[in-house]
C-alpha distance (Angstrom), angle and dihedral (degrees) to the residues before:
residue distance angle dihedral
M1 . . .
A2 3.81 . .
T3 3.84 123.1 .
M4 3.84 91.4 -107.6
A5 3.84 88.8 53.1
Y6 3.73 91.0 51.7
E7 3.79 91.3 49.7
H8 3.76 89.6 51.0
A9 3.74 92.9 48.2
I10 3.82 93.2 50.7
D11 3.87 89.6 47.0
R12 3.80 88.3 53.2
L13 3.82 91.9 47.7
A14 3.82 91.9 50.6
Q15 3.84 90.0 51.1
E16 3.81 89.5 50.6
V17 3.76 90.7 52.6
R18 3.80 91.4 51.2
E19 3.82 87.8 49.0
L20 3.76 90.2 50.6
R21 3.84 92.1 54.1
I22 3.87 90.1 50.4
E23 3.78 92.2 47.5
F24 3.77 95.6 49.2
E25 3.88 89.2 49.2
R26 3.81 87.9 51.8
F27 3.80 89.6 50.2
F28 3.80 94.6 50.2
A29 3.86 89.4 44.1
G30 3.89 88.0 55.2
D31 3.79 97.7 -111.9
L32 3.84 92.2 116.1
P33 3.84 124.8 49.9
M34 3.83 94.0 -148.2
P35 3.80 133.9 29.9
P36 3.92 114.5 -102.0
E37 3.84 94.3 -105.5
G38 3.83 90.7 145.8
L39 3.84 90.5 60.0
R40 3.76 90.4 46.3
A41 3.73 91.9 52.2
Q42 3.75 90.7 48.4
I43 3.79 89.5 53.7
Q44 3.81 92.6 50.4
A45 3.82 90.0 51.5
H46 3.83 92.2 51.1
L47 3.83 90.3 47.9
R48 3.77 90.3 54.5
E49 3.75 92.5 49.8
L50 3.77 92.0 50.9
R51 3.83 92.9 44.2
N52 3.83 90.1 54.1
A53 3.81 91.9 46.0
N54 3.81 122.1 98.6
L55 3.79 98.8 -108.8
Q56 3.85 107.9 -168.3
S57 3.77 100.1 179.5
A58 3.78 122.7 79.2
V59 3.70 88.4 -149.3
D60 3.84 90.6 56.9
H61 3.77 90.4 50.2
F62 3.88 91.9 51.2
R63 3.74 93.0 45.2
L64 3.81 92.4 49.7
G65 3.82 90.1 47.7
S66 3.78 91.5 51.0
V67 3.77 93.3 49.4
E68 3.79 92.4 46.4
A69 3.87 90.8 50.4
Q70 3.73 90.6 51.2
F71 3.82 91.8 48.9
N72 3.83 91.0 49.0
A73 3.82 91.5 49.3
Y74 3.76 91.7 51.7
S75 3.82 92.6 45.7
E76 3.83 92.3 50.7
L77 3.83 90.8 49.8
Y78 3.75 95.4 46.1
N79 3.83 92.4 45.8
R80 3.82 90.3 53.9
R81 3.91 91.3 48.0
L82 3.84 90.3 48.5
R83 3.76 90.6 51.6
E84 3.78 93.2 47.3
R85 3.84 88.2 49.4
E86 3.76 94.7 49.7
E87 3.82 91.2 46.8
G88 3.72 92.4 49.5
R89 3.85 92.1 -120.6
V90 3.73 97.2 134.4
R91 3.77 105.9 124.6
L92 3.75 133.4 -157.3
P93 3.88 116.5 -116.5
P94 3.81 121.1 -111.8
P95 3.79 116.7 -75.5
P96 3.87 111.8 -77.4
P97 3.82 122.5 -104.5
P98 3.92 118.8 -85.4
A99 3.76 112.4 -52.2
G100 3.75 92.4 -115.4
R101 3.77 90.4 70.2
V102 3.84 103.5 36.7
D103 3.82 117.6 15.8
P104 3.80 114.4 176.2
G105 3.86 90.8 -169.6
G106 3.77 94.7 51.1
G107 3.79 95.7 41.8
V108 3.83 138.0 -82.7
L109 3.80 122.4 -140.5
V110 3.75 113.1 -138.4
G111 3.86 124.5 -172.1
A112 3.77 131.4 -166.8
E113 3.81 90.0 -69.1
P114 3.79 108.5 42.2
D115 3.77 118.0 -133.9
P116 3.84 107.3 -119.2
A117 3.81 90.0 -132.1
A118 3.80 91.9 54.0
V119 3.87 90.7 48.1
A120 3.86 93.4 48.5
A121 3.81 90.3 47.0
L122 3.74 94.2 50.9
F123 3.77 92.0 43.7
Q124 3.86 91.7 50.4
G125 3.71 90.9 46.7
L126 3.71 94.7 51.6
Y127 3.76 101.7 39.8
G128 3.87 105.7 13.4
R129 3.82 94.2 91.4
S130 3.80 95.9 44.9
S131 3.76 116.3 119.5
R132 3.83 91.9 -159.7
A133 3.76 128.5 81.6
V134 3.87 108.7 -82.5
K135 3.84 110.7 -127.3
V136 3.77 95.2 -172.9
D137 3.76 121.3 78.0
L138 3.78 127.8 -153.0
E139 3.76 96.5 -104.3
T140 3.85 91.8 50.5
F141 3.81 89.1 49.2
R142 3.88 90.6 48.8
A143 3.84 89.0 51.5
Y144 3.81 89.3 49.2
L145 3.79 91.9 51.8
T146 3.73 92.8 47.2
S147 3.85 90.7 50.1
Q148 3.85 91.3 48.4
V149 3.85 92.1 48.8
A150 3.86 90.9 51.8
T151 3.77 92.1 46.5
I152 3.86 94.6 48.6
R153 3.85 92.8 43.7
G154 3.75 90.9 49.0
K155 3.78 91.0 52.3
T156 3.81 100.1 39.8
G157 3.88 104.8 24.1
C158 3.83 88.6 -129.2
A159 3.84 122.8 155.0
A160 3.74 96.9 -131.5
V161 3.78 142.3 -9.1
Q162 3.84 129.5 -118.3
F163 3.75 114.9 -139.3
R164 3.83 125.2 -171.0
V165 3.67 137.7 172.1
A166 3.75 114.4 -121.9
E167 3.81 133.1 178.0
E168 3.88 116.6 -128.3
N169 3.83 123.4 174.6
G170 3.86 90.4 -14.6
K171 3.80 93.6 -51.5
L172 3.76 129.7 105.4
K173 3.79 116.3 -126.1
L174 3.81 136.1 -179.7
K175 3.75 115.9 -124.7
A176 3.73 129.0 -170.1
R177 3.73 138.5 -165.2
P178 3.81 133.0 176.8
V179 3.83 117.5 -113.2
A180 3.76 130.7 -163.5
G181 3.85 97.4 -136.2
E182 3.81 132.8 71.6
P183 3.72 118.6 -102.2
G184 3.80 110.3 -68.8
A185 3.84 93.5 32.7
A186 3.78 124.0 105.9
P187 3.79 110.9 -87.4
A188 3.73 125.1 -115.2
A189 3.77 120.9 -133.7
P190 3.84 109.3 -113.2
A191 3.76 123.7 152.9
D192 3.83 117.8 -69.9
A193 3.79 116.2 -90.1
R194 3.82 111.0 -165.1
G195 3.72 128.5 -164.6
R196 3.87 129.6 -169.9
T197 3.74 111.7 -92.8
P198 3.84 120.7 -134.2
R199 3.79 107.9 -96.0
R200 3.82 118.0 -110.0
């Protein structure tokens, strides 16, 4: 295999690892019914092929090692989260700060980098009263909020997104709407923009 072919193969492998991270986050957020084990097996096969190849370039060796280390780190993290989920060890975060500061029912503004207090308040407001085992952990919920903010900002050009927990037909739902101001400013009143909430 020529050097350019190796470079292309490593580029493709790095892209697959990035896709694996996204797919696992989607699974933990409830958007996928099953974890992406097929993609993980495909990456492992490609890693074996490249490890058995005769890589001549030190740069290729370094890049392959970096991609493999990233893949191993993701796999270890996701294996741990899967075990915790199967064993029912997902825990709720501590209660949110006083309602006057962060009120999930009244609306919480979230920017590109979610404030931990806002994430905890929304998580507690959405899942804290559930009598069933919670299958979504705080880190997955934070990643979900970050993804929703990025999507809504990309579509609307807003500065931040206001999330609030609302009850509909006896079920708690997370609703979102773009706002013109930065987090902490008074929200504007644009049309609602709703995303799918991680399943409990």
